[in-house]
C-alpha positions in Angstrom: -42.7 56.0 222.8 -44.2 55.5 226.2 -41.0 57.0 227.9 -41.1 60.1 225.7 -44.8 60.7 226.7 -44.0 60.4 230.4 -41.0 62.7 230.1 -43.1 65.3 228.2 -45.9 65.2 230.8 -43.4 65.6 233.6 -41.9 68.6 232.0 -45.3 70.2 231.5 -46.0 69.8 235.2 -42.8 71.5 236.1 -43.5 74.4 233.7 -47.0 74.9 235.1 -45.6 74.8 238.7 -43.0 77.4 237.9 -45.7 79.9 237.2 -47.5 79.4 240.5 -46.8 81.7 243.5 -45.0 80.3 246.5 -46.3 81.0 250.0 -44.4 80.5 253.3 -45.5 81.3 256.8 -43.5 81.6 260.0 -44.4 80.2 262.5 -46.6 77.4 261.1 -48.9 77.7 264.1 -49.5 80.4 266.8 -51.6 81.0 269.9 -54.5 83.4 269.8 -53.2 86.9 269.6 -49.8 85.8 268.2 -47.8 87.2 265.3 -47.3 85.6 261.9 -45.0 86.6 259.0 -46.4 85.7 255.5 -44.1 85.7 252.5 -45.6 85.4 249.0 -43.1 84.9 246.1 -44.4 85.7 242.6 -42.6 84.4 239.5 -42.0 87.2 236.9 -44.6 87.1 234.2 -45.7 89.9 231.8 -49.3 89.0 232.4 -49.2 89.5 236.2 -51.3 92.4 237.4 -51.8 92.1 241.1 -51.0 89.9 244.1 -53.4 89.4 247.0 -52.3 87.5 250.2 -53.3 87.0 253.8 -56.0 85.2 255.8 -59.2 84.9 253.8 -61.6 85.6 256.7 -59.5 88.1 258.7 -57.2 90.4 256.7 -55.7 90.5 253.2 -53.2 92.7 251.5 -53.0 93.5 247.8 -50.2 94.9 245.7 -50.2 96.0 242.1 -47.8 94.2 239.8 -46.1 95.6 236.7 -45.6 92.3 234.8 -41.9 91.3 234.5 -40.6 94.4 236.2 -42.5 93.6 239.4 -40.9 92.8 242.7 -40.8 89.0 243.4 -41.1 88.9 247.2 -44.0 90.4 249.1 -44.0 90.1 252.9 -46.3 91.2 255.8 -46.2 90.8 259.6 -49.6 90.3 261.0 -50.1 90.8 264.7 -52.9 89.6 267.0 -54.1 86.6 265.0 -57.7 85.8 266.1 -59.4 82.4 266.3 -60.4 81.0 262.9 -58.8 83.6 260.6 -59.6 81.5 257.5 -57.4 80.0 254.9 -53.9 81.4 254.5 -53.5 82.2 250.7 -51.5 83.9 248.0 -53.2 84.7 244.7 -51.8 86.3 241.5 -54.3 88.0 239.3 -53.4 88.0 235.6 -54.4 90.0 232.6 -55.5 86.9 230.7 -57.8 85.8 233.5 -55.7 82.7 234.3 -55.2 83.6 238.0 -53.0 81.5 240.2 -53.8 80.5 243.9 -51.9 78.7 246.5 -53.2 77.9 250.0 -51.2 76.6 253.0 -52.4 75.1 256.3 -52.2 77.1 259.4 -53.2 76.4 263.0 -54.3 78.8 265.8 -54.1 77.3 269.2 -56.0 78.3 272.3 -59.5 78.9 270.8 -62.5 77.8 272.8 
């Protein structure tokens, strides 16, 4: 009985994670004024309405999503990254209010 419970909980974790967006950045660190490519991958879901991604305190980009017919990969090249641009994030806004957010670490080198 204990094994079945553990297996069921593990499967629930995987199902929840499958609905979360994935965020990748290249490079993982840059000097002040450098360039960064952000890629946000959004799993298809009929409740998806919008994706917002970028640096929280510097610049963000938003795209409308049309549920399951939406594009999966959203990418932007940001040039001239300043000191302290804030968190790097990707958020999916849903019709049912159960939004998804993922944040990744990012370093800007050369700030005083």
